[in-house]
Every structure is written in structure tokens, then in C-alpha cells.
N, CA, C, O and the ligand as a Tripos MOL2 file, in Angstrom:
@<TRIPOS>MOLECULE
protein
  305   303    77     0     0
PROTEIN
NO_CHARGES

@<TRIPOS>ATOM
      1 N          34.7440   -2.7640   12.0370 N.3       1 MET1
      2 CA         36.1130   -3.1910   11.7320 C.3       1 MET1
      3 C          36.7350   -3.8360   12.9770 C.2       1 MET1
      4 O          36.6850   -3.2920   14.0810 O.2       1 MET1
      5 N          37.3090   -4.9920   12.7570 N.am      2 ALA2
      6 CA         37.9090   -5.7030   13.8800 C.3       2 ALA2
      7 C          39.3280   -6.1090   13.5380 C.2       2 ALA2
      8 O          39.7280   -6.1690   12.3750 O.2       2 ALA2
      9 N          40.0650   -6.3820   14.5890 N.am      3 ASN3
     10 CA         41.4380   -6.8160   14.4180 C.3       3 ASN3
     11 C          41.5900   -8.2330   14.9630 C.2       3 ASN3
     12 O          41.1540   -8.5310   16.0750 O.2       3 ASN3
     13 N          42.2080   -9.0960   14.1750 N.am      4 ILE4
     14 CA         42.4250  -10.4690   14.6060 C.3       4 ILE4
     15 C          43.9110  -10.7750   14.5100 C.2       4 ILE4
     16 O          44.5530  -10.4840   13.5010 O.2       4 ILE4
     17 N          44.4500  -11.3670   15.5750 N.am      5 ASN5
     18 CA         45.8640  -11.7420   15.5510 C.3       5 ASN5
     19 C          46.0180  -13.2480   15.4680 C.2       5 ASN5
     20 O          45.4250  -13.9970   16.2440 O.2       5 ASN5
     21 N          46.8260  -13.6760   14.5090 N.am      6 LEU6
     22 CA         47.0460  -15.1010   14.2920 C.3       6 LEU6
     23 C          48.4870  -15.4650   14.6000 C.2       6 LEU6
     24 O          49.4080  -14.6870   14.3500 O.2       6 LEU6
     25 N          48.6650  -16.6550   15.1450 N.am      7 GLU7
     26 CA         49.9980  -17.1940   15.3290 C.3       7 GLU7
     27 C          50.1360  -18.3200   14.3080 C.2       7 GLU7
     28 O          49.3400  -19.2590   14.3030 O.2       7 GLU7
     29 N          51.1440  -18.2250   13.4470 N.am      8 VAL8
     30 CA         51.2980  -19.1870   12.3560 C.3       8 VAL8
     31 C          52.6540  -19.8820   12.4430 C.2       8 VAL8
     32 O          53.6980  -19.2560   12.6270 O.2       8 VAL8
     33 N          52.5890  -21.1990   12.3040 N.am      9 LYS9
     34 CA         53.7990  -22.0060   12.4230 C.3       9 LYS9
     35 C          54.3410  -22.3970   11.0490 C.2       9 LYS9
     36 O          53.5670  -22.7380   10.1550 O.2       9 LYS9
     37 N          55.6460  -22.3530   10.8760 N.am     10 GLY10
     38 CA         56.2890  -22.8990    9.6850 C.3      10 GLY10
     39 C          56.7230  -21.8940    8.6370 C.2      10 GLY10
     40 O          57.2900  -22.2790    7.6150 O.2      10 GLY10
     41 N          56.4650  -20.5970    8.8730 N.am     11 MET11
     42 CA         56.8590  -19.5980    7.8860 C.3      11 MET11
     43 C          58.3380  -19.2610    8.0540 C.2      11 MET11
     44 O          58.8230  -19.0890    9.1720 O.2      11 MET11
     45 N          59.0570  -19.1670    6.9150 N.am     12 THR12
     46 CA         60.5030  -18.9350    7.0180 C.3      12 THR12
     47 C          61.0370  -17.7750    6.1920 C.2      12 THR12
     48 O          62.1200  -17.2680    6.4830 O.2      12 THR12
     49 N          60.3120  -17.3430    5.1760 N.am     13 CYS13
     50 CA         60.8870  -16.3170    4.3050 C.3      13 CYS13
     51 C          59.8150  -15.4470    3.6590 C.2      13 CYS13
     52 O          58.6240  -15.6190    3.9200 O.2      13 CYS13
     53 N          60.2390  -14.5280    2.8290 N.am     14 GLY14
     54 CA         59.3300  -13.6080    2.1740 C.3      14 GLY14
     55 C          58.3150  -14.2930    1.2880 C.2      14 GLY14
     56 O          57.2110  -13.7900    1.0800 O.2      14 GLY14
     57 N          58.7000  -15.4480    0.7670 N.am     15 HIS15
     58 CA         57.7770  -16.1950   -0.0820 C.3      15 HIS15
     59 C          56.6160  -16.7320    0.7390 C.2      15 HIS15
     60 O          55.4680  -16.7190    0.2970 O.2      15 HIS15
     61 N          56.9260  -17.1980    1.9280 N.am     16 CYS16
     62 CA         55.8860  -17.6710    2.8530 C.3      16 CYS16
     63 C          54.9510  -16.5130    3.1850 C.2      16 CYS16
     64 O          53.7330  -16.6840    3.2310 O.2      16 CYS16
     65 N          55.5220  -15.3450    3.4160 N.am     17 VAL17
     66 CA         54.7290  -14.1580    3.7500 C.3      17 VAL17
     67 C          53.7620  -13.8460    2.6210 C.2      17 VAL17
     68 O          52.5960  -13.5290    2.8590 O.2      17 VAL17
     69 N          54.2550  -13.9400    1.3800 N.am     18 MET18
     70 CA         53.4140  -13.6630    0.2190 C.3      18 MET18
     71 C          52.2570  -14.6540    0.1060 C.2      18 MET18
     72 O          51.1200  -14.2580   -0.1490 O.2      18 MET18
     73 N          52.5470  -15.9430    0.2960 N.am     19 SER19
     74 CA         51.5100  -16.9760    0.2000 C.3      19 SER19
     75 C          50.4210  -16.7560    1.2360 C.2      19 SER19
     76 O          49.2320  -16.7970    0.9200 O.2      19 SER19
     77 N          50.8350  -16.5220    2.4720 N.am     20 VAL20
     78 CA         49.8800  -16.3300    3.5600 C.3      20 VAL20
     79 C          49.0450  -15.0700    3.3220 C.2      20 VAL20
     80 O          47.8280  -15.0760    3.5080 O.2      20 VAL20
     81 N          49.7080  -14.0050    2.9130 N.am     21 THR21
     82 CA         49.0080  -12.7460    2.6510 C.3      21 THR21
     83 C          47.9740  -12.9230    1.5460 C.2      21 THR21
     84 O          46.8510  -12.4270    1.6370 O.2      21 THR21
     85 N          48.3770  -13.6430    0.4980 N.am     22 GLU22
     86 CA         47.4860  -13.8700   -0.6340 C.3      22 GLU22
     87 C          46.2490  -14.6670   -0.2300 C.2      22 GLU22
     88 O          45.1220  -14.2820   -0.5390 O.2      22 GLU22
     89 N          46.4740  -15.7820    0.4620 N.am     23 GLU23
     90 CA         45.3490  -16.6510    0.8460 C.3      23 GLU23
     91 C          44.3990  -15.9470    1.8050 C.2      23 GLU23
     92 O          43.1810  -16.0420    1.6550 O.2      23 GLU23
     93 N          44.9510  -15.2400    2.7920 N.am     24 LEU24
     94 CA         44.0890  -14.5610    3.7650 C.3      24 LEU24
     95 C          43.3150  -13.4280    3.1040 C.2      24 LEU24
     96 O          42.1610  -13.1730    3.4470 O.2      24 LEU24
     97 N          43.9560  -12.7490    2.1550 N.am     25 SER25
     98 CA         43.3020  -11.6210    1.4820 C.3      25 SER25
     99 C          42.1020  -12.0630    0.6590 C.2      25 SER25
    100 O          41.1930  -11.2770    0.3910 O.2      25 SER25
    101 N          42.1100  -13.3330    0.2610 N.am     26 GLU26
    102 CA         41.0090  -13.8550   -0.5550 C.3      26 GLU26
    103 C          39.7330  -14.1230    0.2410 C.2      26 GLU26
    104 O          38.6600  -14.3050   -0.3330 O.2      26 GLU26
    105 N          39.8630  -14.1470    1.5870 N.am     27 ILE27
    106 CA         38.6790  -14.3770    2.4140 C.3      27 ILE27
    107 C          37.7810  -13.1540    2.3600 C.2      27 ILE27
    108 O          38.2400  -12.0250    2.5330 O.2      27 ILE27
    109 N          36.5090  -13.3850    2.1210 N.am     28 SER28
    110 CA         35.5440  -12.2960    2.1130 C.3      28 SER28
    111 C          35.4360  -11.7080    3.5140 C.2      28 SER28
    112 O          35.2410  -12.4430    4.4820 O.2      28 SER28
    113 N          35.5610  -10.3820    3.6300 N.am     29 GLY29
    114 CA         35.5040   -9.7400    4.9340 C.3      29 GLY29
    115 C          36.8630   -9.3160    5.4480 C.2      29 GLY29
    116 O          36.9580   -8.5220    6.3850 O.2      29 GLY29
    117 N          37.9280   -9.8460    4.8340 N.am     30 VAL30
    118 CA         39.2800   -9.4650    5.2370 C.3      30 VAL30
    119 C          39.7230   -8.2270    4.4590 C.2      30 VAL30
    120 O          39.6720   -8.2030    3.2290 O.2      30 VAL30
    121 N          40.1560   -7.2030    5.1900 N.am     31 ASP31
    122 CA         40.6020   -5.9600    4.5540 C.3      31 ASP31
    123 C          42.1120   -5.9020    4.3700 C.2      31 ASP31
    124 O          42.6020   -5.7380    3.2530 O.2      31 ASP31
    125 N          42.8360   -6.0360    5.4570 N.am     32 THR32
    126 CA         44.2960   -5.9580    5.3550 C.3      32 THR32
    127 C          44.9460   -7.1200    6.0940 C.2      32 THR32
    128 O          44.3920   -7.6620    7.0500 O.2      32 THR32
    129 N          46.1430   -7.4900    5.6210 N.am     33 VAL33
    130 CA         46.9230   -8.5570    6.2360 C.3      33 VAL33
    131 C          48.3330   -8.0390    6.4360 C.2      33 VAL33
    132 O          48.9510   -7.5210    5.5060 O.2      33 VAL33
    133 N          48.8380   -8.1800    7.6460 N.am     34 SER34
    134 CA         50.1980   -7.7340    7.9180 C.3      34 SER34
    135 C          50.9400   -8.8380    8.6560 C.2      34 SER34
    136 O          50.4960   -9.3020    9.7060 O.2      34 SER34
    137 N          52.0820   -9.2600    8.0950 N.am     35 VAL35
    138 CA         52.8210  -10.3840    8.6570 C.3      35 VAL35
    139 C          54.1080   -9.9190    9.3240 C.2      35 VAL35
    140 O          54.9080   -9.1920    8.7350 O.2      35 VAL35
    141 N          54.2860  -10.3540   10.5570 N.am     36 ASP36
    142 CA         55.5330  -10.1000   11.2630 C.3      36 ASP36
    143 C          56.2700  -11.4340   11.3040 C.2      36 ASP36
    144 O          56.0200  -12.2740   12.1690 O.2      36 ASP36
    145 N          57.1860  -11.6120   10.3510 N.am     37 LEU37
    146 CA         57.8740  -12.8900   10.1740 C.3      37 LEU37
    147 C          58.9020  -13.1330   11.2750 C.2      37 LEU37
    148 O          59.7580  -12.2900   11.5400 O.2      37 LEU37
    149 N          58.8020  -14.2910   11.9070 N.am     38 ALA38
    150 CA         59.7870  -14.7060   12.9010 C.3      38 ALA38
    151 C          60.6490  -15.7750   12.2470 C.2      38 ALA38
    152 O          60.1560  -16.8520   11.9110 O.2      38 ALA38
    153 N          61.9230  -15.4860   12.0650 N.am     39 THR39
    154 CA         62.7750  -16.3760   11.2740 C.3      39 THR39
    155 C          63.5150  -17.4160   12.1050 C.2      39 THR39
    156 O          64.1250  -18.3300   11.5500 O.2      39 THR39
    157 N          63.4690  -17.2890   13.4250 N.am     40 GLY40
    158 CA         64.1880  -18.2360   14.2720 C.3      40 GLY40
    159 C          63.6010  -19.6310   14.2190 C.2      40 GLY40
    160 O          62.4310  -19.8080   13.8790 O.2      40 GLY40
    161 N          64.4050  -20.6100   14.5500 N.am     41 GLU41
    162 CA         63.9670  -21.9970   14.5910 C.3      41 GLU41
    163 C          62.7840  -22.1510   15.5450 C.2      41 GLU41
    164 O          62.8060  -21.6350   16.6630 O.2      41 GLU41
    165 N          61.7570  -22.8610   15.0970 N.am     42 ASP42
    166 CA         60.5980  -23.1660   15.9320 C.3      42 ASP42
    167 C          59.8580  -21.9390   16.4470 C.2      42 ASP42
    168 O          59.1250  -22.0220   17.4320 O.2      42 ASP42
    169 N          60.0460  -20.8040   15.7870 N.am     43 GLN43
    170 CA         59.3070  -19.6200   16.2170 C.3      43 GLN43
    171 C          58.0780  -19.4380   15.3460 C.2      43 GLN43
    172 O          58.1110  -19.6580   14.1350 O.2      43 GLN43
    173 N          57.0020  -19.0350   15.9830 N.am     44 ASN44
    174 CA         55.7770  -18.7600   15.2310 C.3      44 ASN44
    175 C          55.7600  -17.3020   14.7900 C.2      44 ASN44
    176 O          56.2220  -16.4170   15.5100 O.2      44 ASN44
    177 N          55.2240  -17.0670   13.6030 N.am     45 SER45
    178 CA         55.0900  -15.7070   13.1080 C.3      45 SER45
    179 C          53.7400  -15.1480   13.5130 C.2      45 SER45
    180 O          52.7640  -15.8860   13.6480 O.2      45 SER45
    181 N          53.6920  -13.8350   13.7070 N.am     46 ASN46
    182 CA         52.4330  -13.1740   14.0370 C.3      46 ASN46
    183 C          51.8430  -12.5290   12.7970 C.2      46 ASN46
    184 O          52.5230  -11.8090   12.0650 O.2      46 ASN46
    185 N          50.5740  -12.8010   12.5760 N.am     47 VAL47
    186 CA         49.8760  -12.2370   11.4320 C.3      47 VAL47
    187 C          48.6870  -11.4320   11.9450 C.2      47 VAL47
    188 O          47.8340  -11.9480   12.6670 O.2      47 VAL47
    189 N          48.6490  -10.1750   11.5640 N.am     48 SER48
    190 CA         47.5710   -9.2980   11.9840 C.3      48 SER48
    191 C          46.6230   -9.0660   10.8160 C.2      48 SER48
    192 O          47.0460   -8.6920    9.7220 O.2      48 SER48
    193 N          45.3340   -9.2930   11.0600 N.am     49 VAL49
    194 CA         44.3220   -9.1730   10.0180 C.3      49 VAL49
    195 C          43.2650   -8.1720   10.4620 C.2      49 VAL49
    196 O          42.7660   -8.2550   11.5850 O.2      49 VAL49
    197 N          42.9200   -7.2300    9.5960 N.am     50 THR50
    198 CA         41.7830   -6.3650    9.8960 C.3      50 THR50
    199 C          40.6150   -6.8010    9.0230 C.2      50 THR50
    200 O          40.7850   -7.1800    7.8640 O.2      50 THR50
    201 N          39.4250   -6.7360    9.6110 N.am     51 THR51
    202 CA         38.2380   -7.2250    8.9160 C.3      51 THR51
    203 C          37.1140   -6.2000    8.9450 C.2      51 THR51
    204 O          37.0480   -5.3510    9.8340 O.2      51 THR51
    205 N          36.2380   -6.2930    7.9610 N.am     52 SER52
    206 CA         35.0510   -5.4290    7.9310 C.3      52 SER52
    207 C          33.7950   -6.2800    7.8680 C.2      52 SER52
    208 O          32.6950   -5.7630    7.6680 O.2      52 SER52
    209 N          33.9600   -7.5810    8.0390 N.am     53 GLY53
    210 CA         32.8260   -8.4860    8.0360 C.3      53 GLY53
    211 C          33.1320   -9.6680    8.9370 C.2      53 GLY53
    212 O          34.2080   -9.7570    9.5300 O.2      53 GLY53
    213 N          32.1750  -10.5660    9.0290 N.am     54 GLU54
    214 CA         32.3590  -11.7540    9.8640 C.3      54 GLU54
    215 C          33.3610  -12.6980    9.1990 C.2      54 GLU54
    216 O          33.1700  -13.1100    8.0550 O.2      54 GLU54
    217 N          34.4280  -13.0340    9.9250 N.am     55 VAL55
    218 CA         35.4190  -13.9880    9.4280 C.3      55 VAL55
    219 C          35.5760  -15.0850   10.4700 C.2      55 VAL55
    220 O          35.9750  -14.8190   11.6040 O.2      55 VAL55
    221 N          35.2630  -16.3130   10.0860 N.am     56 THR56
    222 CA         35.2900  -17.4080   11.0410 C.3      56 THR56
    223 C          36.6940  -17.9810   11.2190 C.2      56 THR56
    224 O          37.5560  -17.8230   10.3540 O.2      56 THR56
    225 N          36.9090  -18.6450   12.3490 N.am     57 ASP57
    226 CA         38.1750  -19.3320   12.5900 C.3      57 ASP57
    227 C          38.4240  -20.3750   11.5110 C.2      57 ASP57
    228 O          39.5590  -20.5790   11.0810 O.2      57 ASP57
    229 N          37.3580  -21.0300   11.0780 N.am     58 ASP58
    230 CA         37.4750  -22.0570   10.0330 C.3      58 ASP58
    231 C          38.0360  -21.4750    8.7400 C.2      58 ASP58
    232 O          38.9080  -22.0680    8.1050 O.2      58 ASP58
    233 N          37.5240  -20.3030    8.3570 N.am     59 ALA59
    234 CA         37.9920  -19.6570    7.1300 C.3      59 ALA59
    235 C          39.4670  -19.2990    7.2450 C.2      59 ALA59
    236 O          40.2320  -19.4580    6.2940 O.2      59 ALA59
    237 N          39.8560  -18.8120    8.4250 N.am     60 LEU60
    238 CA         41.2560  -18.4500    8.6550 C.3      60 LEU60
    239 C          42.1350  -19.6950    8.6090 C.2      60 LEU60
    240 O          43.2110  -19.6950    8.0110 O.2      60 LEU60
    241 N          41.6540  -20.7520    9.2530 N.am     61 ASN61
    242 CA         42.3960  -22.0030    9.3040 C.3      61 ASN61
    243 C          42.5900  -22.5960    7.9070 C.2      61 ASN61
    244 O          43.6740  -23.0700    7.5650 O.2      61 ASN61
    245 N          41.5250  -22.5630    7.1110 N.am     62 ASP62
    246 CA         41.5880  -23.0840    5.7360 C.3      62 ASP62
    247 C          42.5990  -22.3030    4.9010 C.2      62 ASP62
    248 O          43.3680  -22.8900    4.1400 O.2      62 ASP62
    249 N          42.5960  -20.9830    5.0450 N.am     63 ALA63
    250 CA         43.4990  -20.1410    4.2590 C.3      63 ALA63
    251 C          44.9560  -20.4190    4.6130 C.2      63 ALA63
    252 O          45.8130  -20.5060    3.7340 O.2      63 ALA63
    253 N          45.2240  -20.5550    5.9000 N.am     64 ILE64
    254 CA         46.5980  -20.8220    6.3420 C.3      64 ILE64
    255 C          47.0380  -22.2080    5.8620 C.2      64 ILE64
    256 O          48.1740  -22.3870    5.4220 O.2      64 ILE64
    257 N          46.1410  -23.1720    5.9510 N.am     65 ALA65
    258 CA         46.4430  -24.5370    5.4870 C.3      65 ALA65
    259 C          46.6870  -24.5470    3.9810 C.2      65 ALA65
    260 O          47.5850  -25.2300    3.4900 O.2      65 ALA65
    261 N          45.8730  -23.7770    3.2550 N.am     66 GLU66
    262 CA         46.0080  -23.6670    1.7980 C.3      66 GLU66
    263 C          47.3880  -23.1100    1.4290 C.2      66 GLU66
    264 O          47.9780  -23.5090    0.4260 O.2      66 GLU66
    265 N          47.8850  -22.1990    2.2390 N.am     67 ALA67
    266 CA         49.2040  -21.6060    2.0030 C.3      67 ALA67
    267 C          50.3200  -22.5750    2.4000 C.2      67 ALA67
    268 O          51.4840  -22.3710    2.0540 O.2      67 ALA67
    269 N          49.9500  -23.6310    3.1300 N.am     68 GLY68
    270 CA         50.9360  -24.6520    3.4980 C.3      68 GLY68
    271 C          51.4780  -24.5330    4.9030 C.2      68 GLY68
    272 O          52.5320  -25.0840    5.2210 O.2      68 GLY68
    273 N          50.7480  -23.8040    5.7540 N.am     69 PHE69
    274 CA         51.2380  -23.6190    7.1130 C.3      69 PHE69
    275 C          50.1980  -24.0330    8.1400 C.2      69 PHE69
    276 O          49.0980  -24.4700    7.8020 O.2      69 PHE69
    277 N          50.5780  -23.8830    9.4080 N.am     70 GLU70
    278 CA         49.6840  -24.3130   10.4850 C.3      70 GLU70
    279 C          49.2710  -23.1220   11.3320 C.2      70 GLU70
    280 O          50.1060  -22.3660   11.8280 O.2      70 GLU70
    281 N          47.9560  -22.9740   11.4850 N.am     71 LEU71
    282 CA         47.4270  -21.9130   12.3440 C.3      71 LEU71
    283 C          47.4650  -22.4190   13.7850 C.2      71 LEU71
    284 O          46.8010  -23.3960   14.1330 O.2      71 LEU71
    285 N          48.2450  -21.7440   14.6050 N.am     72 VAL72
    286 CA         48.4360  -22.2010   15.9800 C.3      72 VAL72
    287 C          47.4070  -21.5820   16.9290 C.2      72 VAL72
    288 O          46.8490  -22.2680   17.7860 O.2      72 VAL72
    289 N          47.1660  -20.2840   16.7670 N.am     73 SER73
    290 CA         46.1860  -19.6490   17.6410 C.3      73 SER73
    291 C          45.5450  -18.4360   16.9700 C.2      73 SER73
    292 O          46.1130  -17.8180   16.0690 O.2      73 SER73
    293 N          44.3480  -18.1230   17.4420 N.am     74 VAL74
    294 CA         43.5980  -16.9560   16.9600 C.3      74 VAL74
    295 C          43.2070  -16.1150   18.1620 C.2      74 VAL74
    296 O          42.5690  -16.6150   19.0880 O.2      74 VAL74
    297 N          43.5840  -14.8380   18.1550 N.am     75 SER75
    298 CA         43.1620  -13.9290   19.2250 C.3      75 SER75
    299 C          42.3310  -12.8190   18.6500 C.2      75 SER75
    300 O          42.7370  -12.1360   17.7100 O.2      75 SER75
    301 N          41.1400  -12.6420   19.2360 N.am     76 ARG76
    302 CA         40.2230  -11.6010   18.7630 C.3      76 ARG76
    303 C          40.0320  -10.5260   19.7980 C.2      76 ARG76
    304 O          39.2910   -9.5700   19.5670 O.2      76 ARG76
    305 CU         59.2450  -19.1250    2.7140 Cu       77 CU77
@<TRIPOS>BOND
     1     1     2 1
     2     2     3 1
     3     3     4 2
     4     3     5 am
     5     5     6 1
     6     6     7 1
     7     7     8 2
     8     7     9 am
     9     9    10 1
    10    10    11 1
    11    11    12 2
    12    11    13 am
    13    13    14 1
    14    14    15 1
    15    15    16 2
    16    15    17 am
    17    17    18 1
    18    18    19 1
    19    19    20 2
    20    19    21 am
    21    21    22 1
    22    22    23 1
    23    23    24 2
    24    23    25 am
    25    25    26 1
    26    26    27 1
    27    27    28 2
    28    27    29 am
    29    29    30 1
    30    30    31 1
    31    31    32 2
    32    31    33 am
    33    33    34 1
    34    34    35 1
    35    35    36 2
    36    35    37 am
    37    37    38 1
    38    38    39 1
    39    39    40 2
    40    39    41 am
    41    41    42 1
    42    42    43 1
    43    43    44 2
    44    43    45 am
    45    45    46 1
    46    46    47 1
    47    47    48 2
    48    47    49 am
    49    49    50 1
    50    50    51 1
    51    51    52 2
    52    51    53 am
    53    53    54 1
    54    54    55 1
    55    55    56 2
    56    55    57 am
    57    57    58 1
    58    58    59 1
    59    59    60 2
    60    59    61 am
    61    61    62 1
    62    62    63 1
    63    63    64 2
    64    63    65 am
    65    65    66 1
    66    66    67 1
    67    67    68 2
    68    67    69 am
    69    69    70 1
    70    70    71 1
    71    71    72 2
    72    71    73 am
    73    73    74 1
    74    74    75 1
    75    75    76 2
    76    75    77 am
    77    77    78 1
    78    78    79 1
    79    79    80 2
    80    79    81 am
    81    81    82 1
    82    82    83 1
    83    83    84 2
    84    83    85 am
    85    85    86 1
    86    86    87 1
    87    87    88 2
    88    87    89 am
    89    89    90 1
    90    90    91 1
    91    91    92 2
    92    91    93 am
    93    93    94 1
    94    94    95 1
    95    95    96 2
    96    95    97 am
    97    97    98 1
    98    98    99 1
    99    99   100 2
   100    99   101 am
   101   101   102 1
   102   102   103 1
   103   103   104 2
   104   103   105 am
   105   105   106 1
   106   106   107 1
   107   107   108 2
   108   107   109 am
   109   109   110 1
   110   110   111 1
   111   111   112 2
   112   111   113 am
   113   113   114 1
   114   114   115 1
   115   115   116 2
   116   115   117 am
   117   117   118 1
   118   118   119 1
   119   119   120 2
   120   119   121 am
   121   121   122 1
   122   122   123 1
   123   123   124 2
   124   123   125 am
   125   125   126 1
   126   126   127 1
   127   127   128 2
   128   127   129 am
   129   129   130 1
   130   130   131 1
   131   131   132 2
   132   131   133 am
   133   133   134 1
   134   134   135 1
   135   135   136 2
   136   135   137 am
   137   137   138 1
   138   138   139 1
   139   139   140 2
   140   139   141 am
   141   141   142 1
   142   142   143 1
   143   143   144 2
   144   143   145 am
   145   145   146 1
   146   146   147 1
   147   147   148 2
   148   147   149 am
   149   149   150 1
   150   150   151 1
   151   151   152 2
   152   151   153 am
   153   153   154 1
   154   154   155 1
   155   155   156 2
   156   155   157 am
   157   157   158 1
   158   158   159 1
   159   159   160 2
   160   159   161 am
   161   161   162 1
   162   162   163 1
   163   163   164 2
   164   163   165 am
   165   165   166 1
   166   166   167 1
   167   167   168 2
   168   167   169 am
   169   169   170 1
   170   170   171 1
   171   171   172 2
   172   171   173 am
   173   173   174 1
   174   174   175 1
   175   175   176 2
   176   175   177 am
   177   177   178 1
   178   178   179 1
   179   179   180 2
   180   179   181 am
   181   181   182 1
   182   182   183 1
   183   183   184 2
   184   183   185 am
   185   185   186 1
   186   186   187 1
   187   187   188 2
   188   187   189 am
   189   189   190 1
   190   190   191 1
   191   191   192 2
   192   191   193 am
   193   193   194 1
   194   194   195 1
   195   195   196 2
   196   195   197 am
   197   197   198 1
   198   198   199 1
   199   199   200 2
   200   199   201 am
   201   201   202 1
   202   202   203 1
   203   203   204 2
   204   203   205 am
   205   205   206 1
   206   206   207 1
   207   207   208 2
   208   207   209 am
   209   209   210 1
   210   210   211 1
   211   211   212 2
   212   211   213 am
   213   213   214 1
   214   214   215 1
   215   215   216 2
   216   215   217 am
   217   217   218 1
   218   218   219 1
   219   219   220 2
   220   219   221 am
   221   221   222 1
   222   222   223 1
   223   223   224 2
   224   223   225 am
   225   225   226 1
   226   226   227 1
   227   227   228 2
   228   227   229 am
   229   229   230 1
   230   230   231 1
   231   231   232 2
   232   231   233 am
   233   233   234 1
   234   234   235 1
   235   235   236 2
   236   235   237 am
   237   237   238 1
   238   238   239 1
   239   239   240 2
   240   239   241 am
   241   241   242 1
   242   242   243 1
   243   243   244 2
   244   243   245 am
   245   245   246 1
   246   246   247 1
   247   247   248 2
   248   247   249 am
   249   249   250 1
   250   250   251 1
   251   251   252 2
   252   251   253 am
   253   253   254 1
   254   254   255 1
   255   255   256 2
   256   255   257 am
   257   257   258 1
   258   258   259 1
   259   259   260 2
   260   259   261 am
   261   261   262 1
   262   262   263 1
   263   263   264 2
   264   263   265 am
   265   265   266 1
   266   266   267 1
   267   267   268 2
   268   267   269 am
   269   269   270 1
   270   270   271 1
   271   271   272 2
   272   271   273 am
   273   273   274 1
   274   274   275 1
   275   275   276 2
   276   275   277 am
   277   277   278 1
   278   278   279 1
   279   279   280 2
   280   279   281 am
   281   281   282 1
   282   282   283 1
   283   283   284 2
   284   283   285 am
   285   285   286 1
   286   286   287 1
   287   287   288 2
   288   287   289 am
   289   289   290 1
   290   290   291 1
   291   291   292 2
   292   291   293 am
   293   293   294 1
   294   294   295 1
   295   295   296 2
   296   295   297 am
   297   297   298 1
   298   298   299 1
   299   299   300 2
   300   299   301 am
   301   301   302 1
   302   302   303 1
   303   303   304 2
@<TRIPOS>SUBSTRUCTURE
     1 MET1         2 RESIDUE 1 A MET
     2 ALA2         6 RESIDUE 1 A ALA
     3 ASN3        10 RESIDUE 1 A ASN
     4 ILE4        14 RESIDUE 1 A ILE
     5 ASN5        18 RESIDUE 1 A ASN
     6 LEU6        22 RESIDUE 1 A LEU
     7 GLU7        26 RESIDUE 1 A GLU
     8 VAL8        30 RESIDUE 1 A VAL
     9 LYS9        34 RESIDUE 1 A LYS
    10 GLY10       38 RESIDUE 1 A GLY
    11 MET11       42 RESIDUE 1 A MET
    12 THR12       46 RESIDUE 1 A THR
    13 CYS13       50 RESIDUE 1 A CYS
    14 GLY14       54 RESIDUE 1 A GLY
    15 HIS15       58 RESIDUE 1 A HIS
    16 CYS16       62 RESIDUE 1 A CYS
    17 VAL17       66 RESIDUE 1 A VAL
    18 MET18       70 RESIDUE 1 A MET
    19 SER19       74 RESIDUE 1 A SER
    20 VAL20       78 RESIDUE 1 A VAL
    21 THR21       82 RESIDUE 1 A THR
    22 GLU22       86 RESIDUE 1 A GLU
    23 GLU23       90 RESIDUE 1 A GLU
    24 LEU24       94 RESIDUE 1 A LEU
    25 SER25       98 RESIDUE 1 A SER
    26 GLU26      102 RESIDUE 1 A GLU
    27 ILE27      106 RESIDUE 1 A ILE
    28 SER28      110 RESIDUE 1 A SER
    29 GLY29      114 RESIDUE 1 A GLY
    30 VAL30      118 RESIDUE 1 A VAL
    31 ASP31      122 RESIDUE 1 A ASP
    32 THR32      126 RESIDUE 1 A THR
    33 VAL33      130 RESIDUE 1 A VAL
    34 SER34      134 RESIDUE 1 A SER
    35 VAL35      138 RESIDUE 1 A VAL
    36 ASP36      142 RESIDUE 1 A ASP
    37 LEU37      146 RESIDUE 1 A LEU
    38 ALA38      150 RESIDUE 1 A ALA
    39 THR39      154 RESIDUE 1 A THR
    40 GLY40      158 RESIDUE 1 A GLY
    41 GLU41      162 RESIDUE 1 A GLU
    42 ASP42      166 RESIDUE 1 A ASP
    43 GLN43      170 RESIDUE 1 A GLN
    44 ASN44      174 RESIDUE 1 A ASN
    45 SER45      178 RESIDUE 1 A SER
    46 ASN46      182 RESIDUE 1 A ASN
    47 VAL47      186 RESIDUE 1 A VAL
    48 SER48      190 RESIDUE 1 A SER
    49 VAL49      194 RESIDUE 1 A VAL
    50 THR50      198 RESIDUE 1 A THR
    51 THR51      202 RESIDUE 1 A THR
    52 SER52      206 RESIDUE 1 A SER
    53 GLY53      210 RESIDUE 1 A GLY
    54 GLU54      214 RESIDUE 1 A GLU
    55 VAL55      218 RESIDUE 1 A VAL
    56 THR56      222 RESIDUE 1 A THR
    57 ASP57      226 RESIDUE 1 A ASP
    58 ASP58      230 RESIDUE 1 A ASP
    59 ALA59      234 RESIDUE 1 A ALA
    60 LEU60      238 RESIDUE 1 A LEU
    61 ASN61      242 RESIDUE 1 A ASN
    62 ASP62      246 RESIDUE 1 A ASP
    63 ALA63      250 RESIDUE 1 A ALA
    64 ILE64      254 RESIDUE 1 A ILE
    65 ALA65      258 RESIDUE 1 A ALA
    66 GLU66      262 RESIDUE 1 A GLU
    67 ALA67      266 RESIDUE 1 A ALA
    68 GLY68      270 RESIDUE 1 A GLY
    69 PHE69      274 RESIDUE 1 A PHE
    70 GLU70      278 RESIDUE 1 A GLU
    71 LEU71      282 RESIDUE 1 A LEU
    72 VAL72      286 RESIDUE 1 A VAL
    73 SER73      290 RESIDUE 1 A SER
    74 VAL74      294 RESIDUE 1 A VAL
    75 SER75      298 RESIDUE 1 A SER
    76 ARG76      302 RESIDUE 1 A ARG
    77 CU77       305 GROUP 0 **** ****
């Protein structure tokens, strides 16, 4: 089990949180998704993901893009 922290740009409300959570949860290997929404102008939100399998940066990037946002950074 590993923990991955994502910085996501463009999220503004609970609906954004739901979209991101949904898309990330669909990735095989992702167990839990927890979003710390930053509502200020130009602030990035922090998304914490726990995994039980190999999850690539590409998969994370695709999921965030699918939700309509921009993945700024990945910390493992
Ligand atoms: Cu929103």
C-alpha cells in the first residue's frame, strides 16, 4: 500500500471534488481518494490517493484530465 499526493489545478467546489474522486477511483490499483479543496483564487487543491497496486503518473494524469482539471504535480 502506497500513498500518493497530487496537486490539482482548477477545482472550485464540491462538484469538482466529486468528479475528481470518481475518475481517480476508477483507476485499477487505487483504493481511496481524499480531496482537500482549496477554494482561493489560483490555489491548487491537494488530493491524497492510497493504492494497493502499481498506478502510473499517466493514469493519474488521464483521470484528472478526464474530470476536467490539470494535474500539476505528483509526490510519491
Ligand atoms: Cu466545482
